[in-house]
C-alpha positions as CSV (number, residue, x, y, z in Angstrom):
1,M,82.7,144.7,85.2
2,F,80.9,143.4,88.2
3,R,77.2,143.6,88.1
4,T,74.5,142.7,90.6
5,H,71.3,140.9,89.7
6,R,69.4,144.1,89.7
7,D,72.0,145.6,87.3
8,R,71.1,142.8,84.9
9,G,67.5,143.6,85.1
10,M,66.4,140.9,87.5
11,D,63.7,141.8,90.0
12,T,64.5,139.9,93.2
13,T,61.1,140.4,94.6
14,T,59.6,137.9,92.1
15,I,60.4,134.3,91.2
16,F,59.6,133.4,87.7
17,D,57.1,136.3,87.5
18,V,55.3,135.1,90.7
19,P,55.4,137.4,93.8
20,V,57.5,136.0,96.7
21,N,54.6,136.5,99.1
22,Y,52.4,134.4,97.0
23,V,55.0,131.6,96.8
24,L,55.5,131.7,100.6
25,G,51.7,131.6,101.1
26,R,51.4,128.5,98.9
27,C,54.3,126.4,100.0
28,S,56.9,126.0,102.7
29,F,60.7,125.7,102.3
30,G,60.4,122.0,102.6
31,D,58.3,121.8,99.4
32,F,61.2,122.5,97.1
33,D,62.8,119.6,95.3
34,D,66.5,118.8,95.5
35,E,67.1,120.2,92.0
36,D,66.1,123.6,93.3
37,E,69.2,123.7,95.4
38,P,72.5,124.3,93.7
39,T,74.4,121.1,93.2
40,A,77.8,122.7,93.6
41,T,78.1,124.8,96.8
42,T,80.8,127.5,96.4
43,L,82.3,130.2,98.6
44,S,84.0,133.2,96.9
45,V,86.0,135.9,98.5
46,L,86.6,138.8,96.1
47,N,89.1,141.6,96.7
48,V,88.5,141.6,100.4
49,S,90.5,144.1,102.6
50,Y,90.2,144.8,106.3
51,V,91.3,147.9,108.1
52,V,91.4,148.5,111.8
53,K,92.1,151.6,113.9
54,E,95.0,151.8,116.3
55,W,95.7,154.3,119.0
56,V,99.3,155.6,118.8
57,G,101.0,156.3,122.1
58,P,100.5,155.2,125.7
59,W,97.0,154.8,127.0
60,W,97.3,157.3,129.8
61,R,97.4,160.2,127.3
62,G,93.8,159.6,126.6
63,A,91.8,159.8,123.4
64,C,92.4,163.6,123.0
65,F,96.2,163.4,123.0
66,R,96.7,160.3,120.9
67,S,96.6,160.0,117.1
68,I,94.8,157.2,115.2
69,R,96.6,155.0,112.8
70,H,94.8,152.9,110.3
71,K,96.3,149.4,109.9
72,I,95.6,147.2,106.9
73,V,95.3,143.7,108.3
74,V,94.2,142.0,105.0
75,R,94.7,143.5,101.6
76,D,92.9,142.5,98.3
77,V,92.5,138.8,99.1
78,C,90.7,136.5,96.6
79,L,89.7,133.0,97.4
80,H,87.4,130.4,95.8
81,A,86.4,127.1,97.3
82,K,83.7,124.6,96.4
83,A,82.1,121.6,97.9
84,G,84.4,118.6,98.0
85,Q,87.6,120.6,98.6
86,L,89.7,120.8,101.7
87,T,91.4,124.3,101.6
88,A,94.3,125.2,103.9
89,I,95.4,128.7,104.6
90,L,99.0,128.9,105.7
91,G,101.2,131.7,106.9
92,N,103.4,132.8,109.8
93,S,102.0,134.4,113.0
94,G,100.4,137.7,112.2
95,S,100.0,137.0,108.5
96,G,96.2,137.4,108.7
97,K,95.0,133.8,108.6
98,T,92.5,134.1,111.6
99,T,91.4,137.5,110.4
100,L,90.5,136.1,107.0
101,L,88.3,133.5,108.7
102,D,86.7,136.2,110.9
103,I,85.9,138.2,107.8
104,I,84.2,135.2,106.1
105,S,82.2,134.5,109.2
106,G,81.3,138.1,109.7
107,R,83.0,138.4,113.1
108,V,85.1,141.5,112.6
109,N,84.6,145.0,114.0
110,G,86.8,147.0,111.6
111,R,86.1,148.2,108.1
112,V,85.8,145.5,105.4
113,T,85.8,146.2,101.7
114,G,85.2,143.6,99.0
115,K,82.6,140.9,98.8
116,V,82.0,137.4,100.2
117,Y,79.6,135.2,98.2
118,Y,77.8,132.0,99.1
119,N,77.1,130.4,95.7
120,N,76.2,133.6,93.8
121,I,74.5,135.4,96.7
122,E,76.3,138.0,98.6
123,C,76.7,136.9,102.2
124,T,74.7,138.5,104.9
125,P,74.9,137.7,108.7
126,D,71.7,135.5,108.3
127,I,73.2,133.5,105.5
128,I,76.5,133.1,107.3
129,N,74.7,131.9,110.5
130,Q,72.6,129.5,108.5
131,Y,75.2,127.8,106.4
132,T,78.6,128.3,108.1
133,S,80.1,126.9,111.3
134,Y,83.3,128.3,112.8
135,V,85.6,126.3,115.0
136,M,87.9,128.6,116.9
137,Q,91.3,127.7,118.1
138,A,90.6,127.3,121.8
139,D,88.2,124.7,123.1
140,R,85.6,126.2,125.4
141,L,83.8,123.3,127.0
142,L,82.4,122.6,130.5
143,P,84.7,120.1,132.2
144,N,82.1,118.3,134.3
145,L,79.9,117.3,131.4
146,T,80.4,114.1,129.3
147,V,80.9,114.2,125.6
148,R,77.4,113.0,125.0
149,E,75.9,115.6,127.4
150,T,78.0,118.4,125.8
151,L,76.7,117.5,122.3
152,T,73.1,117.0,123.5
153,Y,72.8,120.4,125.2
154,S,74.4,122.0,122.2
155,A,72.0,120.2,119.9
156,R,69.0,121.5,121.9
157,L,70.3,125.0,121.3
158,R,71.4,124.6,117.7
159,L,68.8,122.4,116.1
160,P,65.3,123.5,115.0
161,G,62.8,123.8,117.8
162,N,60.4,121.4,116.3
163,L,62.7,118.4,116.7
164,N,61.9,116.0,119.6
165,A,64.2,114.3,122.0
166,F,64.5,111.2,119.8
167,D,65.6,113.2,116.7
168,I,68.2,115.1,118.8
169,E,69.6,111.9,120.3
170,D,69.8,110.3,116.8
171,K,71.7,113.4,115.5
172,V,74.1,113.4,118.4
173,N,74.8,109.7,118.0
174,R,75.6,110.2,114.3
175,V,78.0,113.0,115.0
176,I,79.7,111.0,117.7
177,I,80.3,108.2,115.2
178,E,81.4,110.5,112.4
179,M,84.0,112.2,114.6
180,G,85.3,108.9,116.1
181,L,84.1,109.7,119.7
182,K,82.1,106.6,120.4
183,H,84.7,105.1,122.8
184,V,84.6,108.3,125.0
185,A,81.0,109.3,124.5
186,D,80.2,108.9,128.2
187,T,83.5,110.2,129.5
188,R,83.7,113.7,131.1
189,I,85.5,116.4,129.2
190,G,87.8,117.1,132.1
191,G,89.9,120.1,133.0
192,T,93.2,121.2,134.5
193,I,92.6,119.4,137.8
194,R,90.5,116.4,136.9
195,R,91.6,114.6,133.8
196,G,89.1,113.7,131.1
197,I,89.4,113.1,127.4
198,S,92.6,113.9,125.5
199,G,93.4,117.1,123.7
200,G,92.7,115.6,120.3
201,E,89.4,114.3,121.5
202,R,88.5,117.7,122.9
203,R,89.2,119.2,119.5
204,R,86.9,116.7,117.8
205,V,84.2,117.4,120.3
206,T,84.5,121.1,119.5
207,I,84.2,120.3,115.8
208,A,81.3,117.9,116.4
209,I,79.4,120.7,118.1
210,Q,79.6,122.7,114.9
211,L,78.6,119.7,112.8
212,L,75.3,119.3,114.6
213,Q,73.7,121.8,112.2
214,N,75.2,120.0,109.2
215,P,76.8,123.2,107.8
216,K,77.6,123.7,104.2
217,I,80.8,125.6,105.1
218,L,83.1,124.6,107.9
219,L,85.8,127.1,109.0
220,L,88.5,126.0,111.5
221,D,91.2,128.1,113.1
222,E,94.3,126.1,113.9
223,P,92.5,122.8,114.5
224,T,95.9,121.0,115.0
225,S,97.3,123.4,117.5
226,G,98.7,121.6,120.5
227,L,98.1,118.1,119.1
228,D,100.7,115.4,118.5
229,S,101.6,114.4,114.9
230,F,99.4,111.2,114.9
231,T,96.4,113.0,116.3
232,A,96.8,115.9,113.9
233,R,97.0,113.6,111.0
234,Y,93.9,111.7,112.1
235,L,92.0,115.0,112.6
236,I,93.0,116.4,109.1
237,S,92.0,113.0,107.6
238,N,88.5,113.4,109.2
239,L,88.2,116.9,107.8
240,A,89.3,115.7,104.4
241,D,86.6,113.0,104.5
242,M,84.0,115.7,105.4
243,A,85.1,117.9,102.5
244,H,85.0,115.1,100.0
245,N,81.5,114.2,101.2
246,G,80.2,117.5,100.0
247,K,81.2,120.3,102.4
248,I,83.5,123.3,102.0
249,V,86.2,123.0,104.6
250,I,88.7,125.8,105.1
251,L,91.3,125.7,107.9
252,T,94.2,127.7,109.0
253,I,97.5,126.0,110.0
254,H,101.0,127.4,110.7
255,Q,103.0,124.2,111.3
256,P,101.9,121.6,108.8
257,R,103.6,118.3,108.6
258,S,104.8,117.1,105.2
259,D,102.4,114.1,105.2
260,L,99.5,116.5,105.5
261,F,100.4,118.2,102.2
262,K,98.7,115.6,100.0
263,M,95.5,115.8,102.0
264,F,94.9,119.4,101.0
265,D,93.1,120.1,97.7
266,Q,93.9,123.8,97.8
267,V,96.5,125.8,99.6
268,G,96.7,129.5,100.3
269,I,99.8,131.3,101.7
270,L,99.4,134.6,103.3
271,S,102.1,137.1,104.3
272,G,101.3,140.4,105.9
273,G,97.7,140.1,105.0
274,Q,98.4,139.6,101.3
275,M,98.1,136.4,99.3
276,V,101.4,135.0,98.0
277,Y,99.8,131.9,96.5
278,F,96.3,130.4,96.2
279,G,95.6,127.4,94.1
280,A,95.7,123.6,93.8
281,S,98.1,122.0,96.2
282,D,99.6,119.7,93.5
283,Y,100.4,122.8,91.4
284,M,102.2,124.7,94.1
285,L,105.6,123.1,93.6
286,R,105.5,123.9,89.9
287,Y,104.3,127.5,90.5
288,F,107.2,128.4,92.9
289,S,109.7,126.6,90.7
290,D,108.6,128.8,87.8
291,Q,109.2,131.8,90.2
292,E,112.7,130.5,90.7
293,Y,112.1,129.3,94.2
294,P,112.2,125.5,93.8
295,C,111.6,123.4,97.0
296,P,114.8,121.6,98.1
297,Q,114.7,117.9,98.0
298,F,113.5,116.1,101.1
299,A,112.2,119.4,102.5
300,N,108.6,119.9,103.7
301,P,107.0,122.1,100.9
302,L,104.6,123.7,103.3
303,D,107.2,124.7,105.8
304,Y,109.6,125.9,103.1
305,F,107.1,128.1,101.3
306,V,105.7,129.6,104.5
307,G,109.3,130.5,105.5
308,L,109.9,131.9,102.0
309,A,106.9,134.2,102.5
310,S,107.9,135.4,106.0
311,I,109.8,138.5,107.0
312,D,112.9,138.0,109.1
313,R,113.0,140.8,111.7
314,R,116.2,139.8,113.5
315,N,118.0,142.9,112.1
316,T,117.5,145.6,109.6
317,E,119.5,143.9,106.8
318,C,117.5,140.7,107.1
319,Q,114.2,142.5,107.3
320,E,114.9,144.6,104.2
321,E,116.1,141.6,102.2
322,T,113.1,139.3,103.1
323,A,110.6,142.2,102.8
324,E,111.8,142.7,99.2
325,R,111.4,139.0,98.5
326,V,107.9,139.0,99.9
327,N,106.9,142.0,97.9
328,K,108.2,140.3,94.8
329,L,106.2,137.2,95.5
330,V,103.0,139.2,96.1
331,K,103.5,141.1,92.8
332,N,104.3,137.9,90.9
333,Y,101.2,136.2,92.2
334,A,99.0,139.2,91.4
335,S,100.1,139.0,87.7
336,S,100.1,135.2,87.5
337,D,97.7,133.0,85.5
338,T,96.9,131.2,88.8
339,Y,95.5,134.4,90.3
340,K,93.6,135.3,87.1
341,E,92.1,131.8,87.1
342,T,90.8,132.2,90.7
343,V,89.3,135.6,89.9
344,F,87.7,134.1,86.7
345,R,86.1,131.3,88.7
346,I,84.7,133.8,91.2
347,I,83.2,136.0,88.5
348,E,81.8,133.0,86.7
349,D,80.0,131.8,89.8
350,T,78.8,135.1,91.0
351,M,77.4,136.1,87.6
352,K,75.2,133.0,87.3
353,P,71.4,133.6,87.3
354,S,69.9,133.1,90.7
355,T,67.6,130.1,91.2
356,R,64.4,130.5,93.1
357,W,66.0,128.5,96.0
358,Q,68.8,131.0,96.2
359,L,66.5,134.0,96.1
360,L,64.4,132.5,99.0
361,T,67.6,131.7,100.8
362,A,68.8,135.2,100.6
363,R,65.6,136.8,101.7
364,F,64.1,134.4,104.2
365,T,67.0,132.6,105.8
366,T,65.8,133.5,109.3
367,V,62.4,131.9,108.7
368,R,64.0,128.7,107.5
369,R,66.3,128.3,110.5
370,N,63.4,127.8,113.0
371,Q,65.5,128.4,116.1
372,P,64.5,126.9,119.5
373,S,62.1,129.0,121.5
374,F,63.1,131.3,124.4
375,F,61.9,128.9,127.0
376,R,63.7,125.9,125.4
377,A,67.0,127.8,125.3
378,L,66.4,129.1,128.9
379,F,65.7,125.7,130.4
380,T,68.5,124.1,128.4
381,L,71.0,126.6,129.8
382,L,69.6,126.1,133.3
383,S,69.8,122.4,133.1
384,R,73.4,122.5,131.8
385,M,74.6,124.9,134.5
386,T,73.0,122.8,137.2
387,V,74.4,119.5,136.0
388,H,77.8,121.1,135.6
389,I,78.0,122.3,139.2
390,L,76.4,119.2,140.8
391,R,79.2,117.1,139.2
392,D,81.8,119.1,141.0
393,R,81.5,118.6,144.8
394,P,83.9,121.4,145.8
395,S,81.9,123.9,143.7
396,Y,78.4,123.2,145.0
397,M,79.7,122.7,148.6
398,S,81.3,126.1,148.2
399,R,78.0,127.5,147.0
400,L,76.1,126.1,149.9
401,L,78.6,126.3,152.9
402,L,81.1,129.1,152.2
403,L,78.8,131.7,153.8
404,S,78.3,129.5,156.8
405,L,82.1,129.3,157.5
406,F,81.8,132.9,158.9
407,V,79.1,131.7,161.4
408,P,81.6,130.3,164.0
409,F,83.6,133.4,164.1
410,I,80.6,135.7,164.5
411,C,79.1,133.5,167.2
412,V,82.3,132.9,169.2
413,F,83.2,136.6,169.0
414,L,79.8,138.0,170.1
415,G,78.3,135.1,172.0
416,H,74.7,135.5,173.2
417,L,73.8,139.1,173.2
418,K,72.5,140.7,176.4
419,Q,70.1,143.6,176.8
420,T,72.6,145.9,178.5
421,Q,73.8,149.3,177.3
422,S,77.0,147.8,176.0
423,S,75.0,145.4,173.8
424,V,73.9,148.2,171.6
425,Q,77.4,148.4,170.1
426,D,77.6,144.6,169.8
427,R,74.3,144.6,167.9
428,I,75.4,147.3,165.6
429,G,78.6,145.3,164.9
430,L,76.5,142.2,164.2
431,M,74.3,144.2,161.8
432,Y,77.4,145.4,160.0
433,Q,78.8,141.9,159.6
434,S,75.4,140.6,158.5
435,S,75.3,143.1,155.7
436,Q,78.9,142.8,154.7
437,V,79.7,139.1,154.7
438,P,76.9,137.8,152.3
439,P,77.9,140.0,149.3
440,Y,81.6,139.4,149.9
441,V,81.1,135.6,149.9
442,S,79.0,135.8,146.7
443,V,81.9,137.7,145.1
444,L,84.2,134.8,145.8
445,N,81.7,132.2,144.5
446,A,81.0,134.1,141.3
447,V,84.6,134.8,140.5
448,A,85.4,131.0,140.9
449,L,82.4,129.6,139.0
450,F,81.2,132.1,136.5
451,P,84.2,132.4,134.0
452,P,83.7,129.0,132.2
453,L,80.0,129.8,131.7
454,R,80.9,133.2,130.5
455,D,83.4,132.0,127.9
456,L,81.0,129.4,126.7
457,Y,78.3,132.1,126.4
458,Y,80.7,134.2,124.2
459,R,81.1,131.3,121.8
460,E,77.4,130.4,121.6
461,Y,76.3,134.1,121.4
462,R,78.7,134.5,118.4
463,D,76.9,131.5,116.8
464,G,73.5,133.3,117.4
465,L,72.1,130.6,119.6
466,Y,70.5,132.8,122.3
467,S,70.5,136.3,123.7
468,T,72.4,137.9,126.6
469,F,69.2,138.3,128.4
470,T,68.4,134.5,128.1
471,F,71.8,133.6,129.4
472,L,71.8,135.9,132.4
473,I,68.2,135.0,133.4
474,A,69.2,131.3,133.3
475,Y,72.2,132.1,135.5
476,C,70.0,133.9,138.0
477,M,67.6,131.0,138.1
478,H,70.6,128.7,138.6
479,T,72.1,130.6,141.5
480,L,68.8,131.3,143.3
481,P,68.4,127.9,145.1
482,F,72.0,127.9,146.2
483,T,71.8,131.5,147.4
484,L,68.5,130.7,149.3
485,I,69.9,127.7,151.0
486,S,73.2,129.2,152.0
487,S,71.5,132.4,153.3
488,S,69.0,130.3,155.3
489,I,71.8,128.3,157.0
490,F,73.7,131.5,157.8
491,S,70.6,133.3,159.1
492,S,69.3,130.4,161.2
493,V,72.4,129.9,163.1
494,V,73.5,133.6,163.6
495,Y,70.0,134.9,164.4
496,W,69.1,132.4,167.1
497,V,72.5,131.7,168.6
498,T,73.3,135.4,169.1
499,G,69.9,136.0,170.6
500,L,68.5,138.6,168.2
501,N,64.8,139.6,168.3
502,P,63.2,136.3,169.2
503,T,60.2,136.4,166.9
504,T,59.4,134.5,163.7
505,S,58.7,137.7,161.8
506,G,62.0,139.2,162.9
507,F,63.9,136.1,161.8
508,L,62.2,136.1,158.4
509,I,62.9,139.8,157.8
510,Y,66.6,139.2,158.8
511,S,66.8,136.2,156.5
512,A,65.3,138.1,153.6
513,V,67.8,140.9,153.9
514,V,70.7,138.5,154.0
515,F,69.4,136.7,150.9
516,F,68.9,139.9,148.9
517,L,72.4,141.1,149.8
518,N,73.9,137.7,148.9
519,F,72.2,137.7,145.6
520,W,72.9,141.3,144.9
521,G,76.7,140.8,145.5
522,E,76.7,138.0,142.9
523,M,75.0,140.2,140.3
524,V,77.4,143.1,140.9
525,T,80.3,140.6,140.3
526,I,78.7,139.5,137.1
527,V,78.5,143.2,135.9
528,I,82.2,143.6,136.7
529,M,83.1,140.3,135.0
530,A,81.3,141.6,131.9
531,I,83.8,144.5,131.9
532,F,87.0,142.6,132.9
533,L,87.9,139.2,131.5
534,N,90.6,138.7,134.2
535,P,89.0,137.0,137.2
536,A,91.6,138.5,139.6
537,I,90.8,142.1,138.6
538,A,87.1,141.3,138.7
539,N,87.5,139.9,142.2
540,S,89.4,142.9,143.5
541,T,87.0,145.4,141.9
542,S,83.8,143.7,143.1
543,A,85.1,143.3,146.7
544,L,86.1,147.0,146.7
545,I,82.7,148.1,145.4
546,A,80.9,146.0,148.1
547,S,83.1,147.1,150.9
548,A,83.1,150.8,150.0
549,S,79.3,150.8,149.6
550,G,78.8,149.2,153.0
551,L,81.2,151.7,154.6
552,M,79.6,154.8,153.1
553,A,75.9,153.9,153.0
554,S,75.0,151.5,155.9
555,G,75.4,154.0,158.7
556,F,76.8,151.4,161.0
557,L,80.3,152.9,161.2
558,R,79.4,156.5,160.9
559,N,76.1,158.4,161.0
560,L,75.0,159.3,157.5
561,Q,74.0,162.8,158.6
562,D,77.6,163.5,159.6
563,M,79.1,162.6,156.3
564,I,79.9,165.0,153.5
565,P,76.9,165.7,151.1
566,V,78.4,163.6,148.3
567,F,78.3,160.5,150.4
568,Q,74.8,161.3,151.6
569,W,73.5,161.6,148.0
570,F,75.4,158.4,147.1
571,A,73.7,156.5,149.9
572,W,70.2,157.1,148.4
573,G,71.2,155.0,145.5
574,N,72.9,152.3,147.5
575,I,71.4,149.0,148.7
576,F,73.2,149.1,152.0
577,K,71.3,152.2,153.2
578,Y,68.0,150.4,152.9
579,A,69.3,147.1,154.1
580,G,70.9,148.8,157.2
581,E,67.6,150.6,158.1
582,I,65.7,147.3,157.8
583,L,68.1,145.4,160.1
584,V,68.3,148.1,162.8
585,A,64.5,148.6,162.7
586,N,63.9,144.9,162.9
587,E,66.2,144.5,165.9
588,F,65.8,147.7,167.9
589,H,62.1,148.3,167.6
590,N,60.6,147.8,171.1
591,L,63.9,146.3,172.3
592,A,64.1,146.6,176.1
593,L,67.5,147.8,177.5
594,T,68.6,147.8,181.1
595,C,70.4,150.6,182.8
596,T,72.9,150.4,185.7
597,Q,74.5,153.0,187.9
598,N,77.8,152.7,185.9
599,D,76.2,153.7,182.7
600,T,77.1,157.2,181.9
601,T,74.6,157.3,179.0
602,C,71.4,155.3,179.3
603,L,69.1,154.4,176.4
604,P,65.8,153.2,178.0
605,N,64.9,151.1,174.9
606,G,65.7,150.5,171.3
607,N,63.1,153.0,170.0
608,F,65.2,155.7,171.6
609,Y,68.2,154.6,169.7
610,L,66.2,154.5,166.4
611,D,64.9,158.1,167.0
612,L,68.5,159.3,167.4
613,F,70.2,157.6,164.5
614,Y,67.5,156.0,162.2
615,P,64.4,158.1,162.4
616,D,61.4,156.7,160.5
617,A,63.2,153.4,159.9
618,V,60.2,151.4,161.3
619,D,57.7,153.4,159.2
620,N,59.9,153.0,156.1
621,M,60.3,149.2,156.4
622,R,58.0,148.4,153.4
623,R,59.6,151.2,151.3
624,N,63.1,149.9,152.1
625,F,62.2,146.3,151.0
626,W,60.8,147.7,147.7
627,A,64.0,149.7,147.2
628,I,66.2,146.5,147.8
629,G,64.1,144.5,145.4
630,T,64.3,147.2,142.8
631,M,68.0,147.5,143.1
632,V,68.5,143.8,142.7
633,I,66.4,143.8,139.5
634,A,68.2,146.9,138.3
635,T,71.6,145.2,138.8
636,I,70.4,142.2,136.7
637,L,69.4,144.6,133.9
638,I,72.7,146.5,134.2
639,S,74.5,143.2,133.8
640,V,72.6,142.6,130.6
641,G,73.6,146.1,129.4
642,A,77.2,145.6,130.4
643,F,77.6,142.5,128.4
644,R,75.9,144.1,125.4
645,I,77.9,147.3,125.5
646,K,81.2,145.6,126.2
647,G,80.7,143.3,123.3
648,V,81.8,139.7,122.6
649,P,85.5,139.0,122.4
650,N,86.6,136.4,119.9
651,L,88.6,134.4,122.5
652,H,90.7,132.7,119.9
């Protein structure tokens, strides 16, 4: 019954008997006239089902002792929408509304059967990214940026790379006016502590970001969630205007007001992943009346029919009764003329001959998109991160001075070191603190400041704006100046006040080690935050890793040669081993020590101490620096791999 273009004898590698390569060589995508593009944009969802795997039983049994259950989240859903229509998908919690949008946008990880068509071309990830924008339920915006800055940075990432600053500014201004944000254009987004724009305005900013690319299809997941009735009506009115101006707008909603009913052109009601009704909104009352479920007078039709298609799980009797009613509604809809009409429209659209514009769209979407270059994306992210933190005084002061808060404690506790035998222990204690404090402080900074950037990355990565590598390189470049300044302040005070090796080269070596450890600690935290979304868990795990590594590998608390073999092997792959050797070699090499009659054990100089506990540390100085640098770079690469392996959560 359903045939592809190849089944009908059409060769998709030629356009009107002319090879595609020849066409691309003779003209660009901009050379086609408007009549080449279909006049009526359509989106068709045909018999789509979605199945996920679930582990049965408690997690501690492990994969080998738990069975796998296949859960059907969406079953045989058909949907047809065209430009000029506002379509609302309704249903109670867990009915499959968000999953249906995820399927259309290609953001699911389970097994999908059925087809999704854009016009009469089967959707691919490239086509979805090119023509569809998805507004998720939660707003993920940086609180310290203004509305205009938020949209400008997004435009630099989303719009073609050949657009100049004037074109981007013009596009941003038009979207601001379209979404009614002109009066708050230069107001900060705001957050939980510092108030900014209202919740409804934040929703409109999130939608405006997706409108920058002028998508053909706009998907919105619960756009009215958390909004008051007036703001919700205003927002739906904006979406209706967009739809009637030529876009396909599909939204999910679970608590619709009665006055929103007339704004919807089409309504779909889901229950347990199955469609109970999909069709024109003005026909819905008649349809359910024919099914012997008339809407009571003065009742909200949307609320009433969503309740009618819900299962009451308060007790077994209610559950069985409502489940039987829902099954009846599903069967009646599957055999109704409304369902047959929807399927007929889908078949009619998908069986149309493909135009040359559609064929080129299907095969060369990535060429047409013309994404910004790597460097433009990199410096846009870097600029946005920097502006965001500099707008928040506590954040950048923490970046610069948190490490320095440990300086008074170290200086008061140790004072100015002498060159006696007892000063050997004091110097070792100072080396231990110098290696442990910088990574611990960087853990605190990263846990406090990285999560908003990470959540925004998840959203923009889903939209295909830039890669994980680009994001993390931008973050490294963003943190480097702050790490360098804070490490320099810490090193300058601690080194000269405590009276360590009074040479310029010795100070530079000490400062370099503190800097590398500070930066490494932040990168380790980023790796952990790629694995754990919860900042508290990431904080505890990162601090544990840094502390345990320093205890086992530095050699300051216990000689490495006296540890069990496993810890000795572990130390060779640990940054603290090489950092510790550099610090002690830098301080004890040629250090003069005095002996008195009360000294039971006398070390004539620092070289004697090095020979006993850190042999070859001086000779291995260059090697150790290379090892530290390599481990820092390796940690950055591991963070990239951790984000890629862990994947991108939807964060609805």
